[in-house]
N, C-alpha and C positions, 0 to 999 in steps of 0.2 A: 659262871655263877655270879661274878661281880658285875658283869655287863647286864645280866638278867635282873639283878637286884635294882639297878638304876632304871632300866628301861620299863620294868613292870611296876615299881613302887610297892612291891609286896613286902609284908612283914616277914622277918626271918622264920618265925614260928610256922607260918603258913607255907613258906617256900620249901622248907625241908620235908614237907609232907605232900607236896604236889606230885602226882603220878604223871608219867609221860602222856597218858591218854587225855589229860586235861589241858594240854597245850596243843594248839592247832597251828602249825607252821605256815599253812597256806595264807592265812590272813592275820597271823600273829595274835591269835585270840587265846585267852586263858579262861577256862570254865571253872568258876569257883562254886563248889558245892560241898556242904558238910558231909554228904554221903560218901565222898571220895577223898576229901582233903581235911585232915584233922587240923585243929588250931585256928580255924577261921573265926575271926572276931565277928560275933553276931550269928544269926541263924539263917540268913537269907542266901539265896542262890542268885548269882549274877555273872555277867560276862565282862571282861576287861580286855584291853589290847595294849601291846607294847608301844611305848612312846618312841617315835623315830628321832631321838636326839642325835644319833650317829649311825649311819648305815654300816660302818665297819663293825660296830658293836652288835648290830642286828645280825650281821654275818656270822659272828662268833656263836651266837645263840643257835642259829639255824644249823651251823656245822656241828655243834654239840648234839643237837637233836638227831641229825643224820648218823652221827657216830654211834649213839646208843642204839638206834633202831636198825640201821643197816650193817654196821660193822660188829657191834657187840650182840646184835639180835636180841636185845632185852624185850620182854613182853611189855605191852602198853600199861600194864598195872604196876610196873617197876617205877621207882622214883626217878624224877627228872634230874635230880642231883643225888646220886647214890653215895653211900658212906664209904669211907676208906676201909680197905681190907688189911687188917693187921695179921702178920704171919711170923712165926718163929723162924729165925735163921737156922739153916742146916748146921748140925753139930755145934750149936751155941744156945745159950740161954737168952740171948738178945732177940729183940723183935724188930721187924721192919715193916714198912708200908709203902709198897711200890705200885699198888693198883687199887681198885675199888670193887665193890660187889653190889648186886641189885637188891640192896636192903635200905630201909629208911633210917635216917639218923634218929636217935631217941631224944636228943636235946640240941639246942642251938649253939652250945659251947664250941664244938669242933668247927662250926661255920665261922664263928668269930675269930677263932685261932687262925683259920685259913686267911681271913681278911688281914689280920695282924701281920702274918708272915709275908703276904704280898706287899703290904705297905712298907714293911721293913726292907724288903728286897728293892723296892723302888726309891728308898731313902726318903719316905714321906711320913708325916704325922698320921697316926692311926685314926680312922673314923669308923664307927660301928655300922653294921648293915642298915640299922634304922635311920641313921643320918642320911643315907642315900635317898630315903623316902622324902625327907625334908628338902634335900638338894633338888631332887627332881621336881618337887612342887614349886620351888622358887623359879626354876627355869620355865616351867609351864605358865606360871602366873604372868610372867613378862611377855609371853607369846599370845595370850588370850586377848581378844579385842571385842568380843560380843558376849551377851548373856548366854547364848546357845553354846558357845565354846566353854565358858565357865562351867555350865551345867554338865556338859559332856565330860570334862576333866574330873569334876567332883564324883560323878557316877563311876568313872574309870578307877578311882581310888577306893570305891566301895563305901563312900560316905552317904548317909541318908540326907544330910543337909549340906548345901553349898557353903554355908557359913563355916562349917567345920574345916573344909578344905583350905579356905583362905583366911582363917584366923589361927587355928592351932598349928597348921603346917606351913604357913606362909609368912612367918615373922621375919621382918627385915633385919639383917645382921647390923650390929652397932656401927661398923665402919661405913656401911651404906647409908645409914640414917644420918651420919655426920655429913656426907656428901650431899644428900638431898636437902637437908636443912640449910647448908651453906649456900646452895644455889637457888633457893626459893626467891621468886621475884615479887616483891611487895610494891613495886612502882605503879603509878597510875597508868602507865603505858602498857601494862600487861594486857595481853589479848583476852578476849572473851573465850573461855574454854570451848565453847561450841564451834568456834572458828578453827580450832586445832584438830577436830575430828570430822568425819562424815556426820552429818546431822542425825541420821538414824542411829549410828553407833553411839553418839553422845546421849541420845534419849534412852538407849538401852543401858548405858552406863549409869544414868540417873536412876533407872528402875532397879539396877543391881544394888546401888547404894541404899535405896529404900528397903530392899529385901533384907540386906544385912542389918539395917536398923530394926526391922520388925523381928528378926531372929533374936537379936539381943534383948528385946523387950520380952519375948516369949521365954 
């Protein structure tokens, strides 16, 4: 579930309501539709794909899918991330949770508790599921080199406007701002930016800058 959160960039509200049938392991596609997934922000239907940050994490997601479908034999209408099954201990008033059941979570609170538990076990500071959406966006931003790639990433996040993806979700951390500012080259010997890129890519980058400016005006 943690791997899926980062690779998909999905909001936790949508993720707890996604049925198995809306994930296609063959091409790592997620079919977002209000008809089958509650909690979708907006009313549109669209497709997105898992980002291939890490092939090992991709493997975790695919193994999980196979486990639910082939081992547990859950119907495709069952949740991709089923809720924990709480049972009363035999001859006791105590309760335990050692498995799960093909039912959807009713709130995102248990999901966040699972994240907290995993972070504690790893000895790390806790980060909420939504933080993973921001983290993934920052990783992707650094990988994009053309307008086409920027647009594809924006659509994959389910954003109507590219400016949303790279303004609200791509804010640079303070420590990184410090490094960037400290290393700015203000000398007269600085290269022409066009010489640092392929000429076509540089022209596309200029178009993207103009696009962002127009979005801010609108």
